[in-house]
PAPA-398055 format. One line per field, with one value per residue: residue in one letter; x, y, z of N, C-alpha, C in turn. Coordinates in steps of 0.001 Angstrom, whole numbers, padded with zeros to 6 digits. Example, Ala and Ser with C-alpha at 12.3 -4.5 7.8 and 13.67 -1.06 7.14 Angstrom:
2
aa = (A:S)
n_px = (013190:012850)
n_py = (-005690:-002250)
n_pz = (007800:007080)
ca_px = (012300:013670)
ca_py = (-004500:-001060)
ca_pz = (007800:007140)
c_px = (013200:012900)
c_py = (-003300:000030)
c_pz = (007800:007870)
This chain:
215
aa = (X:X:X:X:X:X:X:X:X:X:X:X:X:X:X:X:X:X:X:X:X:X:X:X:X:X:X:X:X:X:X:X:X:X:X:X:X:X:X:X:X:X:X:X:X:X:X:X:X:X:X:X:X:X:X:X:X:X:X:X:X:X:X:X:X:X:X:X:X:X:X:X:X:X:X:X:X:X:X:X:X:X:X:X:X:X:X:X:X:X:X:X:X:X:X:X:X:X:X:X:X:X:X:X:X:X:X:X:X:X:X:X:X:X:X:X:X:X:X:X:X:X:X:X:X:X:X:X:X:X:X:X:X:X:X:X:X:X:X:X:X:X:X:X:X:X:X:X:X:X:X:X:X:X:X:X:X:X:X:X:X:X:X:X:X:X:X:X:X:X:X:X:X:X:X:X:X:X:X:X:X:X:X:X:X:X:X:X:X:X:X:X:X:X:X:X:X:X:X:X:X:X:X:X:X:X:X:X:X:X:X:X:X:X:X)
n_px = (162966:161293:159677:161478:162065:159558:159173:161286:160414:158132:159315:160828:158800:157445:159548:159951:157543:157887:160034:158867:157082:158469:158967:156323:153607:152655:149561:148594:146305:142989:141341:138387:137644:135449:133099:129876:127406:127285:128290:131762:132793:131032:131634:134225:133846:132937:134953:137990:140646:142352:143248:146120:145659:144852:144619:142669:140686:141545:144224:145254:147172:149555:149589:150019:152626:153775:154136:154634:152837:150372:149344:147445:148607:148118:148283:148810:146763:147133:145964:143335:142389:140974:138680:137785:137088:134915:133233:132630:131340:129093:127929:127142:125486:123358:122107:120951:122662:123466:125150:127658:131200:134336:137685:141113:144162:147542:149249:152509:155096:158455:159985:157720:154339:151952:149240:146025:143854:140539:138889:135869:133173:130097:127808:124521:121786:119169:115825:112662:109789:107031:104711:102830:100284:098955:095862:095350:093041:090992:091049:089953:090366:092894:094016:096250:098021:099809:102051:105268:108685:109781:109630:108132:110310:112599:115876:116064:116544:117505:117516:115746:113518:113078:112595:110207:108505:108560:107336:104729:103872:103962:101964:099731:099676:099159:096564:095105:095894:097738:099262:100123:101601:103835:104520:107171:107801:109768:110117:111806:111348:110309:110757:112627:115572:116476:114465:112033:109156:107484:105962:103849:102490:099884:099283:097088:096163:094333:091878:092185:090703:090238:088991:086055:086699:086757:086440)
n_py = (077425:079601:079555:080303:082909:084068:083800:085393:087857:088260:088448:090787:092656:092681:093390:095955:097091:096850:098572:100982:101245:101774:103522:103895:103159:100067:098393:096040:095386:096692:098030:098168:099513:099283:099145:097893:097710:097196:095015:094313:094107:095649:098225:098349:098504:101036:102909:104363:103534:100467:097101:094998:092085:088727:088151:086468:083654:081362:081721:081386:079444:080422:082973:082382:081613:083946:084791:087272:087981:087044:088563:091351:094255:096875:100317:102872:105664:108692:111127:110521:109915:111733:112013:109390:109147:110913:109539:107223:108369:109442:107088:105796:107797:108050:105716:105958:106430:109102:110467:109529:109149:109311:108359:108076:106185:105153:102149:101364:099104:097924:097142:095811:095521:098132:098844:100050:101823:102465:104136:103848:105449:104715:105815:106676:105384:106852:106096:104724:105974:106108:105473:107140:107134:109321:110011:107521:106217:107224:106005:103335:099759:099292:097301:095979:097991:099124:097559:097928:098634:099822:099879:100390:101042:100270:101248:104496:104729:106578:105361:103175:104696:106016:103755:102859:104961:104716:102234:102783:104580:102905:101039:102679:103448:100971:100696:102412:105096:106892:109211:109502:110687:110787:112403:112578:112880:113451:113769:114636:113336:115329:114570:112560:112567:110582:109305:109258:110487:109280:110366:109687:111364:111063:111848:111257:112078:112314:109750:107074:105371:102735:103466:102360:099484:098799:096470)
n_pz = (-027430:-028096:-025845:-023843:-024610:-024274:-021481:-020614:-021549:-019975:-017444:-017798:-018216:-015720:-014117:-014978:-014110:-011347:-010920:-011633:-009582:-007324:-004295:-003767:-001505:-000741:-000119:002173:003541:004020:006636:008624:011460:014219:012813:012793:011653:008874:006131:005666:003085:001640:002493:001541:-001198:-001379:-001177:-002650:-002221:-002244:-001250:-001850:-003800:-004903:-008373:-009445:-008394:-009613:-009881:-007403:-006331:-007466:-006393:-003715:-003835:-004450:-007066:-009446:-011672:-010913:-008914:-007971:-007382:-005096:-004230:-001785:-002033:-001217:-001758:-002048:000438:002166:000645:000675:003349:003397:001627:003096:005311:004034:003113:005514:006595:004745:005269:007717:009878:011071:012714:012408:012705:011140:010936:009835:009488:008743:009048:009092:008058:008334:005311:004449:003132:003845:006184:005869:007878:008752:011161:012706:014204:014822:016083:017398:015617:013560:014042:012883:014209:013752:011051:008703:006303:004318:002806:001707:002532:001016:-001387:-003298:-003050:-001924:-000275:002110:001784:003487:003634:003331:002171:004358:007863:011106:013824:012522:011285:009973:006812:003998:001583:001847:002366:-000067:-001611:-000476:-001157:-003982:-004175:-003288:-005290:-007534:-006866:-006877:-009574:-010729:-010009:-011483:-011476:-013212:-013029:-010493:-007441:-004646:-001709:000516:003956:006837:010267:013199:016484:019234:021807:021678:020040:018386:017143:014543:012865:010061:007110:004424:001891:-000155:-003515:-005686:-008225:-011380:-011992:-014236:-016984:-019379:-022589:-024419:-026409:-029760:-032396)
ca_px = (163536:160190:159232:162471:161882:158314:159415:162149:159583:157288:160180:161183:157610:157179:160673:159665:156479:158440:160843:157969:156308:159337:158597:154908:153287:151707:148603:148296:144926:142200:140597:137334:137471:134255:131913:129011:126115:127304:129365:133018:133006:130234:132412:135393:133437:132564:136136:138894:141835:142151:144397:146672:144917:145061:143816:141529:140791:142280:145660:145574:148459:150652:149591:150628:154073:154256:154458:154150:151730:149112:148956:147018:149171:147442:149139:148118:146495:146925:145085:141950:142025:139906:137469:137317:136399:133619:132409:132139:130363:127873:127345:126461:124444:122203:121480:120379:123669:123781:126156:128878:132487:135321:139071:141952:145610:148281:150212:153611:156014:159711:160136:156477:153211:151307:147834:145214:142796:139481:138276:134486:132293:128804:126830:123155:121051:117823:114868:111293:108859:105692:104513:101470:100027:097831:095123:095121:091680:090056:091247:089439:091192:094278:094252:097672:098782:100827:103214:106272:110078:110169:108734:108369:111371:113804:116709:115507:117466:116941:117356:114475:112462:112818:112003:108815:107782:108404:106356:103403:103542:103697:100658:098719:099630:098512:095142:094426:096314:099021:100010:100219:102855:103843:105461:107674:108232:110237:110397:112311:110537:110809:111145:113764:116170:116849:113236:111436:107861:107536:104654:103715:101305:099526:098636:096780:095898:093075:091699:092144:090104:090303:087754:085577:087526:085959:087219)
ca_py = (078767:080552:079587:081067:084321:084504:083946:086555:089042:088426:088925:092174:093477:092850:094131:097356:097531:096982:099786:102134:101312:102086:104760:103845:102354:099002:098116:094620:095267:097874:097575:099066:099288:099875:098919:096802:097737:096816:094089:094988:094187:096774:099432:098319:098955:102448:103772:104213:102780:099022:096321:094037:090825:087802:088601:085568:082440:080357:081972:081324:078773:081311:084071:081866:081558:085300:085012:088641:088180:086592:089473:092708:095097:098153:101232:103933:106919:109628:112216:110062:109555:112603:111676:108094:109427:111496:108479:106366:109145:109515:105741:105576:108799:107707:104517:106249:106707:110482:111008:108744:109830:108448:108826:107084:106244:104114:101394:101004:098081:097919:096165:095073:096386:098832:098561:101264:101608:103457:103983:104306:105569:104745:106662:106153:105608:107424:105018:105102:105878:105833:105679:107578:107246:110235:109949:106146:105785:107726:105267:101975:098641:099406:096375:095667:099136:099526:096678:098713:098286:100537:099525:101055:100445:100094:102425:105312:104838:107337:104405:102484:105701:106180:102507:102841:105922:104109:101150:103395:105115:101766:100473:103618:103334:099696:100799:103367:106485:106952:110425:109560:111110:110639:113306:111972:113793:112812:114787:114043:113474:116344:113930:111671:112974:109412:108759:110146:110124:109304:110621:109585:112127:110566:112734:110262:112623:111838:108318:106806:104102:102502:103721:101135:098982:098232:095732)
ca_pz = (-027587:-028010:-024448:-023088:-024964:-023649:-020047:-020433:-021767:-018791:-016362:-018075:-018006:-014295:-013550:-015271:-013216:-010003:-010888:-011684:-008351:-006196:-003625:-003421:-000327:-001059:000950:002366:004027:004378:007813:009105:012895:014816:011991:013225:010963:007465:005746:005353:001640:001142:002751:000656:-002532:-001304:-001203:-003783:-001834:-002232:-000799:-002802:-003760:-006014:-009509:-009593:-007580:-010386:-009734:-005976:-006051:-007837:-005418:-002492:-004067:-004691:-008478:-009690:-012603:-010315:-007836:-008330:-006331:-004900:-003484:-001053:-002725:-000109:-002185:-001969:001812:002669:-000110:001174:004613:003038:001028:004179:006077:003230:003092:006790:006792:003906:005830:009023:010909:010711:013620:012221:012621:010492:010911:009166:009679:008027:009854:008199:008537:007575:004226:004234:002768:004956:006450:005951:008867:008924:012484:012550:015367:014140:016751:017512:014365:013591:013796:012523:015334:013225:009614:008375:004869:004181:001548:001246:002862:000011:-002632:-003168:-003500:-001470:000819:002283:001293:004460:003569:002625:002490:005576:008955:012387:014619:011716:011061:008892:005693:002882:000483:002088:002263:-001500:-002097:-000022:-002006:-005306:-004040:-003222:-006614:-008420:-006520:-007360:-011035:-011054:-009676:-012355:-011256:-013925:-012701:-009030:-006816:-003193:-001041:001752:005014:008072:011279:014432:017688:020161:023061:021441:018758:017591:016580:013545:012300:008598:006504:002970:001496:-001484:-004482:-006721:-009548:-011980:-012215:-015677:-017405:-020819:-023327:-025083:-027505:-030852:-033391)
c_px = (162456:159708:160171:162317:160641:158502:160274:161355:158716:158093:160522:160004:157393:158336:160471:158591:157017:159257:159959:157224:157169:158963:157137:154694:152242:150814:148319:146851:144310:141229:139575:137069:136205:132988:131150:127786:126142:128449:130614:133239:132174:130977:133624:135048:133089:133759:137016:140129:141499:143412:144855:145946:145276:144121:142563:141763:141617:143790:146122:146887:149660:150755:150276:152148:154664:154663:153836:152910:150376:148542:148591:147458:148466:148276:148313:147992:146131:145988:143611:141496:140884:138594:136903:136585:135003:132690:131822:131096:129032:127155:126546:125280:123187:121441:121077:121357:124229:124815:127501:130109:133509:136687:139910:143415:146241:149277:151294:154539:157298:159732:158883:155375:152538:149849:147103:144020:141826:138812:136900:133772:130883:127818:125458:122398:119694:116833:113468:110385:107462:105669:103053:101352:098769:097180:094812:093682:090666:090110:090813:090472:092640:094537:095747:098582:099935:102061:104276:107681:110594:109148:109101:109425:112666:114611:116165:116576:116799:116735:116033:113299:112083:112153:110532:107963:107532:107368:104938:102970:103195:102326:099522:098565:098913:097012:094449:094776:097696:099870:100195:101598:102712:104919:105872:108160:108740:110600:110778:111372:111150:111317:112372:114367:116568:115631:112644:110098:107932:106118:104763:102398:100977:098798:098278:096622:094620:093069:091528:091527:090277:088950:087309:086444:086628:086879:086558)
c_py = (079840:080696:080429:082558:084881:084736:085160:087842:089329:088986:090391:093109:093743:093522:095616:097907:097769:098258:101019:102327:101620:103444:104828:102928:101316:098734:096620:094413:096649:097423:098637:098736:099980:099680:097699:096655:097130:095852:094852:095110:095307:098089:099501:098831:100441:103370:103471:103389:101299:098336:095377:092705:089966:088195:087754:084325:081375:080512:081876:080591:079649:082487:083635:081805:082938:085573:086341:088750:087818:087580:090848:093646:096457:099016:102367:105183:107957:110767:111830:109786:110417:112321:110335:108256:109975:110432:107568:107096:109226:108170:105493:106534:108470:106514:104700:106571:108112:111123:110296:109647:108839:109121:107737:107280:105046:103471:100890:100001:098140:096791:095334:096041:096975:098398:099891:100984:102789:103177:104648:104317:105779:105729:106000:106414:106259:106333:105565:104894:105510:106104:106031:107721:108086:110086:108553:105705:106208:106939:103823:100950:098715:098522:096038:096788:099493:098630:097331:098225:098963:100235:100290:100296:100241:101391:103177:105553:105617:106435:103660:103446:105922:104939:102409:103792:105332:102991:101700:103922:103983:101156:101384:103526:102057:099718:101933:104821:106697:108174:110591:110028:110937:111553:112669:113051:112966:113911:114103:114307:114525:115718:113035:111996:111807:108665:109773:109590:110301:109450:110473:110259:111798:111638:111872:110839:112034:110325:108080:105444:103970:102832:102429:100765:098348:097578:095832)
c_pz = (-027441:-026576:-023601:-023347:-024292:-022159:-019759:-020591:-020555:-017634:-016553:-017826:-016533:-013576:-013778:-014369:-011817:-009876:-010847:-010376:-007126:-005610:-003254:-002223:-000696:000152:001020:002796:004180:005459:008219:010575:013393:014014:012489:012325:009568:007165:005318:003852:001015:001349:001827:-000731:-002559:-001520:-002411:-003440:-001696:-001705:-001903:-002668:-004964:-007155:-009707:-008749:-008299:-010240:-008283:-005676:-006382:-006868:-004129:-002608:-004343:-006117:-008915:-010563:-011994:-009306:-008392:-007205:-006303:-003958:-002882:-001915:-001659:-000489:-002090:-000536:002349:001947:000340:002504:004331:002454:002107:005027:005333:003208:004370:006959:005992:004467:007287:010132:010665:011625:013468:012143:012065:010531:010250:009529:008977:008979:008908:008874:007710:006545:003975:003805:004008:005101:006607:006859:008843:010267:012449:013895:014811:014767:016775:016213:014608:013194:013518:013726:014857:011730:009377:006859:004692:002804:001073:001471:001803:-001295:-002428:-003638:-003084:-000252:000893:001850:002214:004440:002690:002964:003757:006664:010217:013184:013857:011663:009850:007827:004567:001671:000632:001978:000799:-002081:-001695:-000860:-003389:-005280:-004025:-004589:-007581:-008141:-006981:-008878:-011455:-010785:-010424:-012145:-011898:-013588:-011192:-008577:-005310:-002625:000284:002708:006189:009060:012586:015599:018607:021451:022911:020075:017865:017065:015609:013080:010785:008051:004989:002592:000039:-002293:-005697:-008123:-010124:-012175:-013712:-015938:-018915:-021451:-024003:-026280:-028553:-031866:-034764)
């Protein structure tokens, strides 16, 4: 008897959810057309709109049968579409694809969930033509200083640029410059707008040593 009541309660709950969701557009898939540079799951995590999916791998058999409690249904949020476009543009731009263009449209099917498509034109990325580290020659013990998260020929990502700056500051601090700073500059080549010269200008600050320790 208790089992029957429990099952009836579950049915009523999901019936209520279904009624509340009437009029909404369920999404079966979110597709990124034209993307070549980044994994699709990374782009999916960037936007707000999501596709319907199984709640967990353990519930996969129930999802295959269409049992409601096993499925995490997701619906089109049209108010977030323009923001999702901006999020994708920002994602690509920060990673060196500054000419990226993003458009979106919804493919609807009778009596079936819709498909949300983001059409991406990546454009030509900005690449690193050269890397210059100013001021490194004046500091002793900086062997291998040029080994950075950013290399010549790579796409100029602002994320990698920040990581390279942090790496330089950490190495300076480890060598006795606790107030070190590094100024980063990037300037496009006049002959090729898709190449940029990167400059790290080191400001080591005062050298620090431990005073004599007495016990």
